[in-house]
C-alpha positions as CSV (number, residue, x, y, z in Angstrom):
1,M,-70.8,24.4,15.5
2,Q,-67.3,23.5,14.3
3,H,-66.0,24.8,11.0
4,Y,-63.7,22.8,8.9
5,K,-60.9,24.7,7.3
6,M,-59.1,23.1,4.3
7,T,-55.4,23.1,4.5
8,P,-53.2,23.4,1.4
9,L,-52.4,19.6,1.7
10,S,-56.1,18.6,1.9
11,M,-56.9,20.9,-1.0
12,K,-54.2,19.2,-3.1
13,K,-55.5,15.7,-2.1
14,T,-59.0,16.7,-3.1
15,L,-57.9,18.2,-6.4
16,F,-55.7,15.1,-7.2
17,T,-58.7,12.8,-6.5
18,F,-60.9,14.9,-8.7
19,I,-58.4,14.9,-11.6
20,F,-57.8,11.1,-11.2
21,V,-61.5,10.3,-11.4
22,A,-62.0,12.6,-14.4
23,F,-59.0,11.1,-16.2
24,S,-60.3,7.5,-15.4
25,I,-63.7,8.3,-16.9
26,T,-62.2,9.8,-20.0
27,L,-59.9,6.8,-20.5
28,S,-62.7,4.3,-20.2
29,A,-64.6,6.2,-22.9
30,Q,-61.6,5.9,-25.2
31,T,-61.6,2.1,-25.4
32,I,-63.4,-0.6,-27.2
33,F,-63.8,-2.5,-24.0
34,G,-67.2,-2.4,-22.2
35,K,-70.8,-3.0,-23.1
36,W,-72.2,-2.1,-26.5
37,N,-75.7,-2.1,-28.0
38,S,-76.2,-4.2,-31.1
39,K,-79.1,-3.3,-33.3
40,N,-81.3,-5.4,-35.6
41,E,-80.5,-4.1,-39.1
42,D,-84.1,-4.7,-40.2
43,T,-85.8,-2.8,-37.4
44,G,-83.0,-0.5,-36.2
45,E,-83.9,-1.5,-32.6
46,I,-81.4,-2.7,-30.0
47,D,-81.7,-6.5,-29.8
48,S,-78.8,-7.3,-27.6
49,V,-75.9,-6.0,-25.5
50,I,-72.4,-7.2,-26.2
51,E,-69.6,-7.0,-23.8
52,I,-66.1,-6.7,-25.2
53,Y,-63.4,-7.8,-22.8
54,K,-59.6,-8.3,-22.8
55,E,-57.8,-11.5,-22.1
56,N,-54.1,-12.1,-22.7
57,S,-53.9,-8.8,-24.7
58,K,-56.6,-9.9,-27.2
59,A,-60.2,-8.7,-27.4
60,Y,-63.2,-11.1,-27.2
61,A,-66.9,-10.4,-26.8
62,R,-70.0,-12.2,-25.6
63,V,-73.7,-11.6,-25.6
64,V,-74.6,-10.4,-22.1
65,K,-78.2,-9.4,-22.6
66,V,-81.0,-10.3,-25.1
67,M,-83.6,-7.5,-25.1
68,D,-86.7,-9.6,-26.0
69,P,-87.8,-11.5,-22.9
70,K,-89.2,-14.3,-25.2
71,R,-85.8,-14.9,-26.7
72,Q,-83.8,-15.5,-23.5
73,D,-83.4,-19.2,-24.2
74,V,-82.9,-19.1,-28.0
75,I,-80.3,-21.4,-29.2
76,C,-78.0,-21.0,-32.3
77,E,-79.4,-23.6,-34.6
78,L,-77.5,-22.3,-37.6
79,C,-74.1,-22.2,-35.9
80,E,-71.5,-24.8,-36.6
81,G,-69.0,-26.5,-34.4
82,S,-69.1,-26.0,-30.6
83,N,-71.6,-23.2,-30.9
84,K,-74.3,-25.3,-32.6
85,G,-77.2,-25.8,-30.3
86,Q,-75.8,-23.4,-27.6
87,K,-77.8,-20.5,-26.1
88,I,-77.0,-17.2,-27.7
89,L,-77.2,-15.4,-24.4
90,G,-73.7,-15.8,-22.9
91,M,-72.2,-17.0,-26.2
92,N,-68.8,-15.6,-27.3
93,I,-69.2,-14.0,-30.7
94,L,-65.9,-12.2,-31.2
95,D,-62.5,-13.7,-30.7
96,G,-58.8,-13.2,-31.1
97,L,-58.6,-9.5,-32.0
98,E,-55.3,-7.8,-31.6
99,K,-54.6,-4.1,-31.6
100,D,-53.1,-2.8,-34.8
101,G,-52.7,0.9,-34.7
102,K,-56.1,2.5,-34.1
103,E,-58.1,-0.7,-35.0
104,W,-58.4,-4.2,-33.6
105,S,-58.2,-7.0,-36.2
106,G,-57.1,-10.6,-36.8
107,G,-60.0,-12.4,-35.3
108,T,-63.4,-13.7,-36.3
109,I,-67.0,-12.7,-35.6
110,L,-70.0,-15.0,-35.4
111,D,-73.4,-13.7,-36.4
112,P,-75.7,-15.9,-34.4
113,R,-78.7,-14.7,-36.5
114,N,-77.4,-16.7,-39.5
115,G,-74.6,-18.8,-38.0
116,N,-72.0,-17.3,-40.4
117,V,-68.4,-16.6,-39.2
118,Y,-66.5,-13.7,-40.8
119,K,-63.1,-12.0,-40.5
120,Y,-63.5,-8.5,-39.1
121,Y,-62.0,-5.4,-37.6
122,I,-63.2,-2.9,-35.0
123,L,-62.5,0.8,-35.0
124,L,-63.5,3.2,-32.2
125,E,-64.9,6.0,-34.3
126,K,-66.0,8.1,-31.3
127,P,-65.8,7.4,-27.5
128,N,-69.3,5.9,-27.7
129,K,-69.4,4.5,-31.3
130,L,-67.8,1.4,-32.7
131,K,-67.4,0.5,-36.3
132,I,-67.5,-3.2,-36.9
133,R,-66.6,-4.4,-40.4
134,G,-67.2,-8.1,-41.1
135,Y,-66.0,-9.6,-44.4
136,I,-65.1,-12.7,-46.3
137,G,-61.8,-12.6,-48.1
138,I,-60.9,-8.9,-48.2
139,S,-62.7,-6.1,-46.3
140,L,-63.9,-4.5,-49.6
141,F,-66.5,-7.3,-49.7
142,G,-68.2,-7.1,-46.4
143,K,-70.8,-5.4,-44.2
144,T,-70.4,-2.6,-41.6
145,A,-72.4,-2.3,-38.4
146,Y,-72.1,0.4,-35.8
147,W,-72.6,-0.2,-32.1
148,E,-73.3,2.5,-29.5
149,R,-71.9,2.2,-26.0
150,A,-74.5,0.8,-23.6
151,E,-75.4,2.7,-20.5
């Protein structure tokens, strides 16, 4: 039986790899990007999974999963413009956010449940908790939702 003996160089490589992986995991938990659970405000149950992604240094999001198997092909009848009559699954619902300090703002959010479009901002409150504040006019007159990071 052969025994493997770690040299100082191989120990440094192993330690560096471990630190790099741990740092990468920590960084990914410190961002708004990724998949998030959206809850139905009436039932409190997760009804969809939203993926926030970055494109040209702006944040966008789309519906990537609808939890109710019977609602996989539901279309947005109340939406206006190009979203009217489109499937909610796969639909972009957040667009054009830009980073402003700790929050992301300057875009719009579509609520496919009622077809309304709002101004909004996102704030990462905890590594796994997003605060989404949608409003008309000024943020004082709006509604706040919280999304938990999806697994």
